[in-house]
C-alpha positions as CSV (number, residue, x, y, z in Angstrom):
1,M,31.6,14.1,9.2
2,I,32.9,17.5,8.1
3,Q,34.3,19.4,11.4
4,R,32.4,22.6,11.5
5,K,35.0,25.0,11.1
6,Y,34.0,28.3,12.6
7,L,31.7,26.9,15.6
8,T,33.1,25.8,19.0
9,L,31.0,24.8,22.5
10,P,30.8,28.0,24.2
11,S,31.7,28.1,27.9
12,Q,27.9,29.4,28.5
13,S,24.4,28.8,27.4
14,F,24.0,29.7,23.9
15,F,21.6,29.7,21.2
16,L,21.8,28.1,17.5
17,F,20.2,29.1,14.8
18,G,19.9,28.3,11.5
19,A,17.9,26.8,8.4
20,R,16.3,23.2,8.5
21,G,19.0,20.7,7.3
22,T,22.4,22.8,8.3
23,G,22.9,20.6,10.9
24,K,21.8,21.8,14.0
25,S,21.1,18.8,15.5
26,S,23.9,16.6,14.9
27,W,26.7,19.4,15.5
28,L,24.9,19.7,19.0
29,K,25.0,15.9,19.7
30,S,28.5,15.5,18.6
31,Q,29.6,18.3,20.9
32,L,27.7,17.0,24.0
33,T,28.6,13.8,23.4
34,H,30.9,13.3,25.9
35,H,29.2,15.8,28.1
36,N,26.8,15.1,30.6
37,A,23.3,16.6,28.9
38,W,19.8,15.9,29.1
39,Y,18.8,16.4,24.8
40,I,15.1,17.2,24.4
41,D,14.1,16.8,21.1
42,L,10.8,19.2,20.3
43,L,10.2,18.1,17.3
44,D,8.7,14.5,18.7
45,P,5.6,15.2,18.9
46,E,5.0,13.9,22.2
47,E,7.8,16.0,24.0
48,E,6.7,19.3,22.1
49,D,2.9,18.1,23.7
50,R,4.2,17.2,27.0
51,F,6.3,20.3,27.5
52,R,3.9,22.8,26.1
53,Q,1.2,21.4,28.1
54,R,3.4,22.2,31.1
55,P,6.5,23.8,30.3
56,K,7.2,23.4,34.1
57,T,7.8,19.8,33.7
58,L,11.5,20.4,32.8
59,E,12.2,22.3,36.1
60,N,10.8,19.4,38.1
61,E,12.3,16.6,36.1
62,Y,15.8,18.6,36.5
63,L,15.1,19.0,40.3
64,A,13.9,14.7,40.4
65,M,17.2,13.8,38.6
66,K,20.1,12.7,40.7
67,K,22.6,13.2,38.7
68,K,22.2,16.7,37.5
69,P,23.2,17.3,33.6
70,K,25.4,20.1,33.3
71,W,23.9,20.8,30.0
72,I,20.3,20.8,28.6
73,V,19.7,20.6,24.8
74,L,16.3,22.2,23.9
75,D,16.6,21.3,20.0
76,E,14.0,23.7,18.2
77,V,12.9,25.5,20.9
78,Q,10.9,27.5,19.1
79,R,8.3,24.7,19.3
80,V,7.7,25.6,22.6
81,P,8.8,29.6,23.3
82,K,7.4,29.4,27.1
83,L,10.4,26.9,28.2
84,L,13.1,30.1,27.6
85,D,11.3,32.1,30.5
86,L,12.1,28.7,32.6
87,A,15.1,28.2,31.3
88,H,16.1,32.0,32.0
89,R,15.5,31.0,36.0
90,M,17.0,27.7,35.9
91,I,20.5,29.2,34.6
92,E,20.2,31.9,37.6
93,N,18.6,29.2,40.4
94,Y,20.6,25.9,39.5
95,K,23.9,27.1,37.0
96,V,22.8,25.0,34.3
97,K,24.0,25.5,31.0
98,F,21.0,25.3,28.1
99,A,21.8,24.4,24.6
100,L,18.8,26.1,22.3
101,S,18.7,25.3,18.8
102,G,16.0,26.6,16.4
103,S,15.2,26.9,12.7
104,S,13.3,30.4,13.3
105,A,13.7,33.3,15.2
106,R,10.3,34.4,14.5
107,K,7.7,32.9,17.1
108,L,10.3,33.5,19.4
109,K,10.4,37.2,18.7
110,R,6.4,37.1,18.5
111,G,6.1,35.9,21.5
112,G,8.0,37.9,23.5
113,S,10.8,36.2,24.5
114,N,13.8,37.7,26.1
115,L,16.0,35.1,24.5
116,L,17.5,34.7,28.3
117,A,18.3,39.0,28.6
118,G,22.1,38.2,27.4
119,R,22.6,35.5,29.5
120,A,23.5,33.3,26.4
121,F,25.5,33.4,23.4
122,V,23.8,33.4,20.1
123,N,25.2,31.8,17.1
124,Y,24.9,30.6,13.6
125,L,25.1,28.0,11.4
126,F,24.8,27.8,7.3
127,P,25.5,25.3,4.6
128,L,28.9,24.4,4.2
129,T,31.6,26.5,3.5
130,Y,34.3,26.3,0.6
131,Q,36.6,26.4,3.9
132,E,34.8,24.0,5.6
133,L,34.7,21.5,2.6
134,G,38.8,21.8,2.0
135,K,39.8,19.2,-0.2
136,K,35.6,17.9,-1.0
137,F,35.0,21.0,-2.3
138,D,34.2,21.1,-5.7
139,L,32.7,24.4,-7.5
140,E,30.5,22.7,-10.1
141,S,29.0,20.3,-7.5
142,I,27.9,23.2,-5.5
143,L,26.6,25.2,-8.1
144,K,24.2,22.2,-9.1
145,W,23.3,21.1,-5.7
146,G,24.6,23.9,-2.7
147,S,25.9,22.6,0.3
148,L,23.6,21.3,2.8
149,P,25.8,18.6,4.7
150,K,23.3,15.8,4.1
151,L,23.9,16.1,0.5
152,L,27.6,14.7,1.2
153,S,26.5,10.9,1.7
154,L,23.8,11.5,-1.3
155,K,24.6,9.9,-4.9
156,G,22.9,11.9,-8.1
157,N,19.4,11.5,-8.2
158,E,19.1,11.0,-4.3
159,K,20.3,14.7,-4.1
160,E,17.8,16.0,-6.4
161,K,15.1,13.8,-4.7
162,Y,16.3,15.5,-1.2
163,L,16.3,19.0,-2.7
164,R,12.8,18.2,-4.2
165,A,11.5,17.4,-0.7
166,Y,13.4,20.2,1.0
167,A,10.6,22.5,0.4
168,L,8.0,20.0,1.2
169,V,9.6,19.5,4.8
170,Y,10.2,23.3,5.1
171,L,6.1,24.0,4.5
172,N,5.2,21.3,6.6
173,E,7.4,21.2,9.7
174,E,7.7,25.3,9.9
175,I,5.3,26.9,7.8
176,R,2.3,24.8,8.7
177,A,3.1,23.4,12.0
178,E,4.1,26.4,13.5
179,Q,0.6,28.3,12.2
180,I,2.9,31.0,10.5
181,V,1.2,31.5,7.3
182,R,-3.3,30.9,7.5
183,N,-3.6,29.9,3.7
184,L,-0.4,28.1,2.3
185,E,-1.5,27.8,-1.2
186,P,-0.1,31.4,-1.8
187,F,2.3,30.8,0.0
188,R,3.4,28.0,-2.1
189,E,3.4,29.7,-5.1
190,F,5.0,32.6,-3.7
191,L,8.2,29.8,-2.6
192,R,9.0,29.0,-6.4
193,I,8.5,32.8,-7.8
194,S,11.0,34.4,-5.2
195,A,13.7,32.0,-6.0
196,Q,13.2,33.1,-9.6
197,H,13.7,36.9,-8.3
198,N,17.0,35.4,-6.6
199,G,19.6,38.0,-6.5
200,K,17.3,40.6,-8.6
201,I,16.2,43.7,-7.3
202,L,12.8,43.2,-5.5
203,N,9.6,44.2,-7.1
204,Y,6.9,43.7,-4.8
205,A,4.4,44.8,-7.1
206,N,5.2,42.2,-9.9
207,I,5.7,39.2,-7.4
208,S,2.2,40.5,-5.6
209,K,0.5,39.6,-9.2
210,D,2.2,36.4,-9.9
211,V,1.5,35.2,-6.3
212,G,-2.0,36.7,-6.3
213,S,-1.9,38.3,-3.2
214,D,-1.3,42.0,-1.8
215,I,1.8,43.7,-1.7
216,K,1.9,44.2,1.9
217,T,1.4,40.3,2.2
218,I,4.3,39.5,-0.1
219,Q,6.7,41.9,1.9
220,S,5.7,39.9,5.2
221,Y,6.7,36.5,3.2
222,F,10.0,37.7,2.4
223,Q,10.2,38.8,6.2
224,I,9.2,34.8,7.1
225,L,11.7,33.2,4.7
226,E,14.8,35.6,6.7
227,D,13.1,35.0,10.1
228,T,13.1,31.6,9.4
229,W,16.7,31.6,8.0
230,M,15.6,30.7,4.2
231,G,17.4,33.8,2.8
232,F,18.6,37.6,3.5
233,H,18.0,41.1,1.9
234,L,20.6,43.0,0.4
235,P,20.2,46.5,0.5
236,A,21.3,49.1,-1.9
237,Y,24.1,50.8,-0.8
238,H,24.0,54.4,0.3
239,E,26.7,56.4,2.8
240,S,23.3,57.3,4.4
241,I,21.6,54.2,6.2
242,R,18.4,56.0,5.6
243,K,18.6,56.5,2.3
244,A,19.2,53.5,1.8
245,Q,16.5,52.2,3.4
246,R,14.2,53.8,0.4
247,Q,15.6,51.9,-1.8
248,R,14.7,48.3,-3.2
249,P,16.6,45.4,-1.7
250,K,17.7,42.4,-3.6
251,F,16.8,38.7,-1.8
252,F,19.2,35.5,-1.6
253,W,18.0,32.6,-0.8
254,F,20.5,30.8,1.7
255,D,21.5,28.3,-0.8
256,V,22.1,27.5,-4.4
257,G,20.6,24.3,-4.6
258,V,17.4,25.1,-2.4
259,K,17.0,27.9,-4.5
260,R,17.2,25.9,-7.7
261,A,15.0,23.0,-6.3
262,L,12.2,25.5,-5.6
263,E,12.4,27.6,-9.0
264,Q,12.5,23.5,-10.6
265,T,15.7,24.2,-12.9
266,L,17.3,21.0,-11.3
267,D,17.4,19.6,-14.6
268,M,19.5,22.6,-15.8
269,I,22.8,22.4,-15.7
270,P,24.8,25.1,-15.1
271,K,27.4,25.4,-18.1
272,S,30.1,27.5,-18.1
273,G,30.0,30.9,-20.1
274,T,26.4,31.5,-19.8
275,S,23.9,33.5,-17.9
276,Y,22.7,30.9,-15.8
277,Y,25.9,29.8,-14.7
278,G,26.8,33.4,-13.5
279,D,23.9,33.9,-11.8
280,C,24.6,30.9,-9.9
281,F,28.3,31.6,-9.3
282,E,27.3,35.0,-8.0
283,H,24.7,33.7,-5.6
284,F,27.7,31.5,-4.3
285,I,29.6,34.0,-3.5
286,I,27.4,36.4,-2.2
287,A,26.0,33.6,0.3
288,E,29.5,32.9,1.4
289,V,30.4,36.3,2.2
290,F,27.1,36.6,3.8
291,R,28.3,33.5,6.0
292,L,32.1,34.3,7.0
293,N,30.6,37.9,7.9
294,H,28.5,35.9,10.8
295,Y,30.8,33.2,11.3
296,L,33.8,35.6,12.0
297,E,31.8,38.6,13.3
298,R,33.3,40.9,11.2
299,D,30.1,43.3,11.5
300,F,30.1,44.2,7.7
301,R,26.8,45.4,6.5
302,L,26.4,43.8,3.0
303,A,24.9,45.8,-0.3
304,Y,25.0,46.2,-3.8
305,F,25.5,49.4,-6.0
306,E,23.3,50.7,-9.1
307,T,23.6,53.6,-10.9
308,Q,20.5,55.6,-11.3
309,N,20.4,55.0,-14.9
310,S,21.0,51.3,-14.3
311,N,23.9,51.3,-16.6
312,A,26.1,50.3,-14.1
313,E,26.2,47.9,-11.1
314,I,28.5,46.7,-8.4
315,D,28.0,43.6,-6.9
316,L,29.1,43.8,-3.3
317,V,29.3,46.6,-1.1
318,L,31.0,45.9,2.3
319,S,31.1,49.1,4.5
320,K,31.5,49.2,8.5
321,G,31.0,52.1,10.9
322,R,33.8,55.0,9.4
323,R,35.8,52.7,7.3
324,R,36.1,53.1,3.9
325,P,34.1,50.4,2.2
326,I,34.9,47.4,0.4
327,V,34.0,47.0,-3.4
328,I,33.2,43.6,-5.2
329,E,32.8,42.6,-8.5
330,I,32.1,39.4,-9.2
331,K,32.6,37.5,-12.6
332,S,32.4,33.9,-13.4
333,T,34.9,33.9,-16.6
334,E,38.4,32.2,-16.2
335,K,40.0,35.4,-17.8
336,I,40.2,38.4,-16.4
337,N,38.3,41.2,-18.7
338,E,40.7,44.5,-18.5
339,V,37.7,46.7,-20.1
340,E,35.4,45.5,-17.1
341,V,38.1,46.2,-14.5
342,T,39.2,49.7,-15.9
343,A,35.2,50.5,-15.7
344,L,35.2,48.8,-11.8
345,E,37.8,51.2,-11.1
346,R,36.3,53.9,-12.7
347,L,33.4,53.5,-11.2
348,A,34.1,52.6,-7.8
349,K,36.5,55.7,-7.1
350,D,33.0,57.4,-6.2
351,F,33.2,55.3,-3.1
352,N,36.9,56.3,-1.9
353,P,37.0,53.0,-1.1
354,E,39.5,50.9,0.8
355,K,40.1,48.1,-1.5
356,I,38.4,47.3,-5.1
357,Y,38.3,43.5,-5.7
358,Y,37.5,41.6,-9.2
359,L,36.6,38.4,-8.3
360,S,36.7,35.4,-10.8
361,R,37.6,31.6,-11.2
362,S,41.0,33.3,-12.9
363,D,43.8,30.7,-11.3
364,K,46.6,34.2,-11.6
365,A,46.1,37.0,-9.2
366,Q,46.8,40.7,-10.9
367,N,46.7,44.4,-9.5
368,I,45.2,46.0,-12.4
369,G,45.2,50.0,-11.3
370,S,44.0,50.3,-8.2
371,V,41.9,47.2,-8.6
372,L,43.2,43.7,-6.6
373,C,42.0,40.7,-9.2
374,R,42.2,37.9,-7.3
375,P,41.0,34.3,-7.8
376,W,38.0,33.8,-5.8
377,K,39.0,31.9,-2.7
378,A,42.0,34.3,-2.4
379,G,40.1,37.0,-3.0
380,L,37.7,35.8,-0.2
381,D,40.5,34.6,2.3
382,E,42.2,38.4,2.0
383,I,39.0,40.1,2.8
384,F,38.3,38.0,5.6
385,G,42.0,37.6,7.0
386,L,41.8,34.1,6.7
């Protein structure tokens, strides 16, 4: 089992959010094996029904226990959000600790749940990072299959079957079971089309025509993906957050492999030198930055930049408060293109950046002008101080 590098068992109650298949249940069980813990799996229909019918059963059963557990684990707590109010009271009255996992914050937010009013830490779990995989990291494999933990125990065609089934599990257990959308068929089509638009500036009107739903519905679908940790928006960069919000964002799926499965391109092998390989590589790097930013609590605001005439673009801009931004260009080539580096430096100067990075698959680090050309791993390590 891969050690999750950025998570340790907190000293007090906590939430653990993440998409399905990221290993939340496995991590909770591994961390609490040697603790006195009461584990409740709310994906179990009988358990869910029991606590949904009468949430106070949780407190009653706890009080009846001769040996009181130090921890109570509510796995997939969004299934019975009313348990949060009870957990809140039990933390106050009995000093018991709660570990609360969830693959969706949507139902908790919509149900008016208070997320324990600050009495619990909030943590996240994502697919495995390059740091966590260590010697098992293989870029070509990641670009083809992604980095969900289950894939490590599967071989070739098993990986493909797992990823193909992933969307069905998501639809059945997350969307259908929670009744998040009334009509499943347009949403099913939306999943495929949204994967095809991964990393592109969103044109809601075009997507709505392809799906056959109105623009507001399409926007709500993207919000569902974000609420269920299936992806994230990348807004356009502007020093004024208000102005940035007027421009159209991009959207990235949380995992390269899942995105490829949804767009039905698992039979395509990403080949170095092709634009498709470049898209997969850029997706991978941006997802890694997103994960590390959460894990390490750097609080960077991630954005992209495109000139008004669309002649030039910067892949990633990291900003925070009054600090000067960090500008990042991502290239999947093994050779550093000095013409591209010079163009990047010229474009980035308008930002008055703290640093400019050109991340590629080159194995040599160079400084060209004010641009830090780095092998992508070394560059991410520098940016996040690893």
